[in-house]
C-alpha positions in Angstrom: 54.9 51.5 56.1 57.5 50.4 53.4 57.8 46.8 54.2 62.4 46.2 53.7 63.5 43.4 51.5 65.0 40.2 53.2 68.5 40.0 53.6 70.7 38.2 51.7 67.5 38.2 48.5 69.7 39.4 45.3 68.1 42.1 43.1 69.1 43.3 39.6 68.9 46.3 37.7 66.6 46.3 34.5 67.6 46.0 31.8 66.3 48.9 29.5 67.7 51.2 33.2 69.9 53.6 32.4 71.6 55.9 34.6 72.8 59.0 34.2 75.0 61.6 36.2 77.3 59.2 38.1 74.3 57.0 39.0 72.0 60.0 40.7 69.3 60.0 37.7 68.2 56.7 36.5 65.7 56.2 33.1 63.7 53.3 32.4 61.5 51.2 35.4 57.8 50.0 36.0 56.0 52.8 34.6 58.4 54.0 32.2 60.4 57.6 34.5 62.7 59.8 35.1 64.2 59.2 38.9 66.5 61.0 40.9 68.6 59.7 43.5 71.1 61.5 46.2 74.5 61.2 46.0 75.0 58.2 48.7 73.1 56.4 45.6 75.5 56.5 42.9 78.6 53.4 44.4 75.4 50.7 45.2 74.1 52.3 41.6 77.3 51.1 39.7 77.6 47.8 41.7 73.8 46.9 40.8 75.3 47.8 36.8 78.7 45.8 37.6 76.5 42.9 38.0 74.3 42.0 35.5 72.1 39.9 35.7 73.0 37.6 38.7 72.2 41.2 41.0 73.6 41.3 43.9 72.1 41.1 47.6 73.0 44.6 49.3 74.5 43.9 53.1 74.5 47.8 54.1 71.4 49.2 55.8 72.0 52.1 52.1 72.6 49.6 50.1 68.7 47.9 51.1 66.7 51.0 51.7 67.6 52.1 47.6 67.3 47.8 46.5 64.1 48.7 47.5 63.6 51.2 46.1 64.1 50.4 43.3 62.2 46.7 43.0 59.5 49.1 44.3 59.5 51.3 41.1 60.2 47.9 38.9 63.6 50.1 38.0 65.4 46.2 39.8 64.1 43.2 40.1 64.8 40.4 42.7 66.0 37.0 41.1 66.0 34.8 44.0 68.1 31.5 43.2 65.5 28.7 42.7 65.0 26.1 45.6 63.8 22.7 45.9 60.6 21.8 47.2 58.6 20.0 48.1 56.8 23.2 48.2 53.4 24.5 50.4 51.7 24.6 47.4 47.8 24.1 46.8 46.7 24.1 43.6 43.0 24.9 42.5 42.3 23.9 38.2 38.8 25.6 37.2 37.5 22.6 34.4 34.3 22.9 32.0 34.8 20.1 29.5 37.6 19.1 27.8 38.3 15.8 30.0 41.5 15.4 28.1 43.3 18.3 28.2 42.3 17.9 32.2 44.2 14.8 32.3 47.3 16.6 30.7 47.5 19.1 32.8 46.8 16.4 36.2 49.3 14.4 34.8 52.0 18.0 34.6 50.9 18.5 38.6 51.5 15.2 39.7 52.3 14.9 43.4 50.9 17.4 44.2 48.2 18.7 45.8 45.0 19.1 43.2 41.9 20.9 43.5 39.8 20.1 40.0 36.6 22.8 40.1 33.9 21.0 37.7 32.6 24.0 36.6 28.7 23.1 35.9 29.8 20.6 33.1 27.9 18.9 30.6 29.4 15.8 31.1 31.0 15.5 34.8 31.8 11.6 35.5 34.5 12.2 32.5 36.5 14.8 35.2 35.3 13.3 38.3 36.1 9.8 36.5 40.1 11.6 35.3 40.9 13.4 38.3 40.1 10.5 40.3 42.5 8.6 38.4 45.1 11.1 38.7 44.2 11.8 43.0 42.6 15.0 42.7 40.0 16.8 45.0 36.5 17.5 42.0 33.7 19.7 43.9 30.8 20.8 41.4 28.7 24.0 40.6 26.3 22.5 40.0 25.7 25.5 37.4 28.1 27.1 35.2 29.5 30.1 37.1 32.5 30.9 34.8 36.0 30.5 35.5 36.2 33.1 38.4 33.6 31.6 40.3 35.6 28.7 39.9 39.0 30.1 41.0 36.8 32.0 44.0 35.5 27.9 45.4 38.6 26.5 45.2 40.4 29.6 46.7 37.7 28.7 49.2 39.3 24.9 50.1 42.4 25.7 50.0 44.9 25.4 53.2 48.3 26.0 52.2 50.0 29.1 52.1 50.3 30.3 49.2 47.9 28.3 45.9 48.2 27.8 42.3 46.0 28.4 39.8 46.3 26.5 36.3 43.5 26.6 33.8 43.2 23.0 32.8 44.5 23.1 28.7 48.1 24.1 30.7 50.9 22.1 31.6 54.0 23.2 33.6 57.3 22.8 33.0 59.2 20.9 35.4 60.6 23.3 38.7 58.1 25.4 37.8 57.6 26.1 41.7 61.2 26.3 42.3 61.2 29.7 40.4 58.1 31.1 41.5 58.5 29.8 44.5 61.4 32.2 46.2 59.9 35.1 44.5 57.3 35.4 48.0 60.3 35.5 49.9 59.2 39.4 49.0 56.9 40.4 51.7 55.1 42.7 49.2 54.8 39.7 46.7 51.1 39.1 46.3 51.4 37.0 42.8 53.9 35.5 40.6 52.4 34.9 36.8 54.9 32.5 34.8 55.6 32.5 31.2 52.2 30.8 29.4 53.8 29.5 25.6 52.4 27.8 23.2 51.8 23.7 23.2 53.8 21.8 20.0 56.1 24.8 19.2 59.9 25.3 19.3 60.6 28.2 21.8 63.1 30.6 20.8 66.1 28.2 22.0 64.4 25.4 19.5 63.2 23.1 22.5 59.1 22.0 22.3 57.5 24.5 24.5 54.8 21.8 25.8 57.0 18.3 25.6 57.0 17.1 21.4 59.6 16.9 19.6 61.6 20.0 17.7 59.9 21.8 15.1 56.3 19.7 15.3 53.9 22.0 14.1 51.2 20.3 16.4 49.0 19.5 12.9 51.2 16.5 11.6 53.8 18.4 9.3 56.8 20.4 10.3 57.0 23.6 12.0 60.8 25.0 10.0 59.7 28.6 9.4 59.0 27.5 5.6 55.3 28.0 4.0 54.0 24.7 5.3 50.3 23.7 3.8 47.7 23.8 6.3 47.1 19.6 4.6 50.6 18.6 5.2 54.1 19.7 3.9 55.0 20.1 0.6 56.1 17.5 -1.6 59.9 17.1 -1.3 61.5 17.5 -4.3 62.3 15.0 -7.6 66.0 13.3 -6.8 68.2 14.0 -9.1 68.5 11.9 -12.1 71.1 8.5 -11.7 74.8 9.9 -12.7 74.1 6.4 -15.5 71.6 9.1 -17.5 73.1 10.0 -20.1 73.5 14.5 -20.8 69.8 14.0 -23.0 68.2 12.5 -20.1 69.6 14.6 -17.2 68.5 18.1 -19.1 65.1 16.6 -19.2 64.9 15.1 -15.7 66.7 18.3 -14.6 63.8 20.3 -16.5 60.6 18.4 -15.7 61.9 19.1 -12.1 61.5 22.6 -12.6 58.7 23.2 -14.1 56.9 20.7 -10.8 59.0 22.5 -9.1 57.7 25.9 -10.0 53.9 24.0 -10.1 53.4 23.7 -6.6 55.2 26.8 -5.8 52.3 28.4 -7.6 50.4 25.9 -6.6 51.2 26.7 -2.6 51.4 30.1 -3.3 47.5 30.2 -4.8 46.2 27.7 -1.9 47.9 30.0 1.0 46.6 33.3 -0.8 43.2 31.2 -0.8 43.2 30.8 3.1 44.5 34.3 3.7 41.1 35.1 1.6 39.5 32.7 3.5 40.9 33.5 6.9 39.5 36.6 6.6 36.0 36.5 5.6 36.3 34.2 8.7 38.2 36.1 10.7 34.5 39.3 10.3 31.5 36.0 10.7 33.1 35.5 14.1 33.5 38.7 14.5 29.7 39.8 14.2 29.1 36.2 16.6 30.7 37.0 18.2 29.1 41.0 18.7 25.6 39.4 18.7 26.9 37.1 21.7 27.5 39.7 24.1 23.6 39.6 24.7 23.4 35.9 25.2 26.2 36.6 28.0 25.2 39.3 29.1 21.9 37.4 30.0 24.1 34.0 31.5 25.8 36.4 33.7 22.5 38.1 35.2 21.3 34.3 35.9 24.8 33.2 37.8 23.5 32.6 41.3 27.0 34.5 43.5 27.7 37.6 43.0 31.3 39.5 43.3 29.6 41.1 45.8 28.5 38.1 48.2 32.1 36.3 47.4 33.9 38.9 49.8 30.9 39.0 52.4 30.5 35.6 52.9 32.5 33.2 54.5 34.5 30.8 53.8 32.2 28.0 55.6 28.9 29.3 53.0 31.4 29.4 49.9 32.4 25.7 51.1 28.6 25.0 51.2 27.7 26.2 47.3 30.0 23.5 46.1 28.5 20.0 45.8 30.8 17.6 48.2 34.2 16.9 47.1 35.4 13.1 46.1 37.6 11.4 48.4 40.5 11.8 47.3 43.6 10.0 46.5 47.3 10.6 47.9 49.7 10.9 45.0 52.4 9.2 46.7 50.0 5.3 47.3 48.1 5.9 43.8 50.8 6.9 40.9 48.8 9.1 38.3 48.2 7.4 34.7 50.6 8.7 32.0 49.0 11.2 30.0 45.8 11.4 27.1 48.7 11.4 23.7 49.2 14.6 23.0 46.6 15.8 20.3 47.4 18.0 16.7 45.0 19.7 14.8 43.9 18.8 12.5 41.8 21.8 11.9 44.8 23.7 12.2 46.5 26.0 9.8 50.5 26.0 10.1 50.1 30.1 9.6 48.0 30.5 12.0 50.4 28.2 14.4 53.1 30.4 13.8 51.4 33.4 14.6 51.3 32.2 17.9 54.5 30.9 18.2 55.6 34.8 17.6 52.6 36.7 19.7 50.1 34.9 21.6 47.9 36.7 23.4 49.0 35.0 26.5 52.9 35.1 26.4 54.1 38.6 28.0 57.4 38.2 26.8 61.5 37.0 27.8 61.9 39.8 30.3 61.3 40.0 34.3 58.8 42.8 35.7 56.9 44.4 38.0 53.4 44.1 36.7 51.2 47.6 36.5 49.0 49.0 34.9 50.7 51.6 32.4 54.0 49.5 32.1 55.4 46.9 29.6 53.5 44.1 31.2 50.1 45.8 32.2 49.0 42.5 33.2 49.3 38.5 32.9 46.9 35.8 32.7 45.6 33.6 35.5 45.3 31.4 33.2 48.8 29.8 35.5 49.3 32.4 38.8 50.8 31.8 41.6 49.2 33.3 45.2 50.2 34.1 48.5 46.3 33.2 49.8 46.7 36.0 53.0 47.2 38.2 50.6 44.1 37.2 48.2 41.4 36.4 51.1 39.6 39.2 50.2 40.7 40.3 46.7 38.4 37.6 45.5 37.8 37.4 41.4 35.3 39.5 40.3 32.8 36.7 39.7 30.7 39.6 37.4 33.1 39.4 35.0 33.3 36.7 32.2 35.9 37.8 30.9 39.0 40.2 32.1 38.6 39.1 35.6 42.2 38.8 34.9 42.7 42.3 34.5 40.9 43.3 36.6 42.2 40.8 39.9 46.3 42.5 38.9 44.7 45.7 38.7 42.8 45.7 42.9 46.3 44.5 43.9 48.3 47.3 42.8 45.9 49.6 44.2 46.4 47.7 47.2 49.9 48.1 47.0 51.0 44.6 46.9 53.6 43.5 43.7 53.1 41.1 40.7 55.9 39.6 38.9 56.7 38.0 36.4 58.9 35.0 35.6 59.4 34.0 32.3 62.3 31.5 33.8 59.3 29.2 35.0 57.5 28.4 31.4 53.9 26.9 30.8 52.7 25.3 27.7 49.0 26.2 26.4 46.8 24.9 24.1 46.6 27.5 21.4 42.4 27.8 19.8 43.8 27.1 15.8 41.3 27.4 13.4 41.1 30.8 11.9 36.9 31.5 13.3 37.7 30.5 17.6 40.9 33.1 17.1 38.9 35.6 16.0 36.0 35.4 17.5 38.6 35.2 21.4 40.0 37.8 20.0 36.9 40.1 19.9 35.4 38.7 23.4 39.2 39.9 25.2 37.5 42.8 23.8 34.6 43.0 25.0 35.6 43.5 28.8 36.6 46.6 27.7 33.8 49.1 29.3 33.5 47.1 32.6 37.5 46.8 32.8 36.9 51.2 32.3 34.0 51.1 34.6 36.5 49.4 37.3 39.6 51.6 37.2 38.9 54.7 35.7 41.3 56.3 33.7 43.2 53.3 33.9 42.0 51.6 30.2 42.2 54.7 27.8 44.1 53.8 24.5 47.0 56.0 24.5 47.9 58.5 27.0 50.6 60.9 25.3 51.5 63.9 26.4 50.6 67.9 25.2 52.9 69.3 23.8 54.0 65.4 22.0 51.2 65.1 20.1 51.4 68.8 18.5 54.8 68.5 17.8 53.6 65.1 16.0 50.8 66.6 15.1 53.2 69.4 13.0 55.0 66.5 11.8 52.5 65.1 9.9 51.5 68.5 8.5 54.4 68.1 6.5 55.9 71.5 9.0 59.5 69.8 10.1 60.4 72.9 11.0 57.4 74.4 13.2 58.2 70.2 14.9 61.6 70.5 15.4 61.1 74.2 17.8 58.5 72.2 19.4 60.6 69.1 20.4 63.6 71.7 21.0 61.2 73.9 23.7 60.5 70.8 25.3 63.9 69.8 25.8 65.1 73.2 26.7 62.0 72.8 29.7 63.2 69.6 30.9 66.4 70.8 30.9 66.1 73.7 33.3 64.0 70.9 35.8 67.1 69.8 35.8 69.7 72.3 36.6 72.9 71.2 38.7 72.1 67.5 36.6 75.6 66.7 34.9 74.6 65.7 31.4 72.0 67.6 31.8 71.3 68.3 28.2 71.8 65.6 26.5 68.9 63.8 29.4 67.0 66.2 28.7 67.1 65.5 24.3 67.3 61.8 25.1 63.8 61.2 27.4 62.0 64.5 25.0 62.6 61.6 22.0 61.3 58.6 24.0 58.4 60.9 24.6 57.7 61.5 21.4 58.6 58.3 19.8 56.9 56.2 22.5 54.0 58.3 21.9 54.0 57.8 18.0 53.6 54.0 18.9 50.5 54.9 20.8 48.5 56.7 18.3 49.2 53.7 16.0 48.0 51.2 18.3 45.1 53.5 19.4 44.3 53.8 15.4 44.9 49.6 14.8 43.0 48.3 18.0 39.8 50.9 19.9 39.8 53.6 16.5 39.6 50.5 13.7 37.0 52.8 12.2 39.5 55.7 12.1 42.7 53.9 11.2 40.8 51.9 8.4 39.6 55.2 7.0 43.5 56.2 6.5 45.1 53.6 5.5 42.2 53.9 2.3 43.1 57.6 2.4 46.9 57.0 2.5 47.2 57.7 -1.4 46.1 61.4 -1.2 47.0 62.6 1.8 49.9 63.6 4.1 48.0 63.7 7.2 46.5 60.2 5.9 49.8 58.6 5.0 51.6 60.0 8.8 48.9 57.9 10.3 49.9 54.1 8.5 53.2 55.5 9.2 52.1 55.0 12.2 50.3 51.6 11.9 52.6 49.9 9.9 55.5 50.8 11.1 55.4 49.4 14.9 54.6 46.2 13.1 56.9 45.8 10.9 59.9 47.2 12.7 58.3 44.0 15.3 58.2 41.5 12.2 61.9 42.3 12.0 63.7 42.4 15.8 61.5 39.0 17.1 63.4 36.2 15.5 59.7 33.5 15.7 58.1 36.7 14.1 60.1 36.2 10.5 58.9 32.1 10.2 55.8 34.8 8.5 57.2 36.8 5.5 56.3 40.8 6.3 53.2 40.8 4.5 51.5 38.5 6.1 52.6 39.0 9.6 52.0 42.0 8.9 48.2 41.4 7.7 47.8 39.0 10.5 48.6 42.0 13.3 46.2 44.3 12.1 43.5 41.4 12.3 44.3 40.9 15.1 44.0 44.2 16.8 40.9 44.4 14.4 38.9 41.5 15.8 40.6 43.0 20.1 39.4 46.4 18.5 35.5 45.4 17.2 35.2 44.3 20.9 36.2 47.1 22.4 33.8 49.3 21.0 31.2 46.4 21.0 31.3 47.2 25.0 31.5 50.6 24.5 27.9 50.2 22.5 26.9 47.9 24.8 27.1 49.8 27.7 26.7 53.0 26.5 29.9 54.3 27.5 32.7 55.9 25.3 35.8 55.7 28.7 37.8 52.7 26.9 37.4 55.7 24.3 39.0 58.4 24.6 43.0 59.6 25.9 44.1 60.6 28.8 46.0 63.1 27.3 48.2 65.2 29.6 50.2 68.6 29.7 52.3 68.5 32.0 55.3 71.4 32.5 58.9 70.9 32.5 61.2 72.4 34.5 58.2 72.7 37.6 
């Protein structure tokens, strides 16, 4: 039985929802769908539309039942007001090495109950000193078992109704719990995630994401959106000639300044071009190294002392016994935490990579709230920072056999059990990004290597695309240069859908809109797969595009969405379009090589095969 929304909890329609036929039909949701409602829902939907982003709390039984349906389908979101603490939350911080990062993390968590789980760090004393200095409880694994095991250990020790997992390289901004905890007023919500943003970079509103001064690029340079050399900002232009100089002197000085400026521009352009070539070589070597390291990671996983099955079946007491005895905690109220170490700069960081991370970090799920669900706009959330309802997840432990992708697996299992996982970007958490080309490329590749394991655990959910067979037919005809048959295929699909909407006002416009959206979405999905999972075929299409119409259509599907992303994302325009497209292709290529490497390793093509559907509109 569906649990109702609590009285007084306001909800707001998702910004991408469209209402048709006087509120009898809605399009949108998580995943995107066409939903039909009874006539009685019309006034309530109209009221929600008028309320806008602030939402409203339905008072009538019909309104509350409708709100429950809308929230469950991702067509609307709860919008509870922030609630000041204290909150019944225990924070679990998995840590491995990096005591400076841990100190910055714990400083941001001052005043909260914190359990630090040292996952077998070689420098155990340094982590213990940091935990003691900040009044945190520390437990230690005698061997490195991975982040999933560390989180499970902390979860077993927590006693509060809610548990927040915060990685040691993350720093929540003030008020994060005030924003996120009220979402648990909905009894179906099992987890809520904030927005993870790269540290030290100004956000869209111009304020720093991690407490630094606006414009500080993290490598000692001002990140103003201009092309900045990695070894420091460009030298300032010479001052204008003094007013006492003669006309000839002014002309000479001006010419010299112009020549110097041109020389500096040429030098900077040459340096940037050299860095792009170097970055490409470094990314390729990182991919090769990561592929070679896959066997080593699998060997290390085989030696871990505790499996996922054991984590789910052993009692909590055994989980406690598996960790070393905790240190004696210091009460934060009587022992104020010391100040965090000074913010580190990144001397090896590239300004180019820093700006790209700002525009498209792999941990940043965007600016819109969402119901997290496979196949939707936000298909998962990283557990770099995640708050969970302890009672809902005690029997859904993290899979300790997974070193990567355990966050995706965890969120998808919660969804499969009927729980809601919400993403709320109003709460922000700063994260220290990887700002060397090799580390960046290697991490993207490593993320991809979890694909085969996820596909085995969640059959059908990791298909690179799920297109409609009718849409594929239309797109294939367009790619072959046959627009009239393609138009006929699209019109036939719309007509069949129109028959299924018989009796609905504006059925013709609605069916045409749905078919157009489906065609666009499937074309974008094909390009996405060619850039990532099907990267060998994608590279062939790019190489053959000057000579073949089909290859040109495939290349357009690969590149047009990336170019549109550059135009619509303001942070992306800190880079010129050529470098943006090059980095996006490199990003997807690194991930895609990880997917293919995992498919080869596990001898499974599940993560590479599309899930083609042949819906019969009107039936």
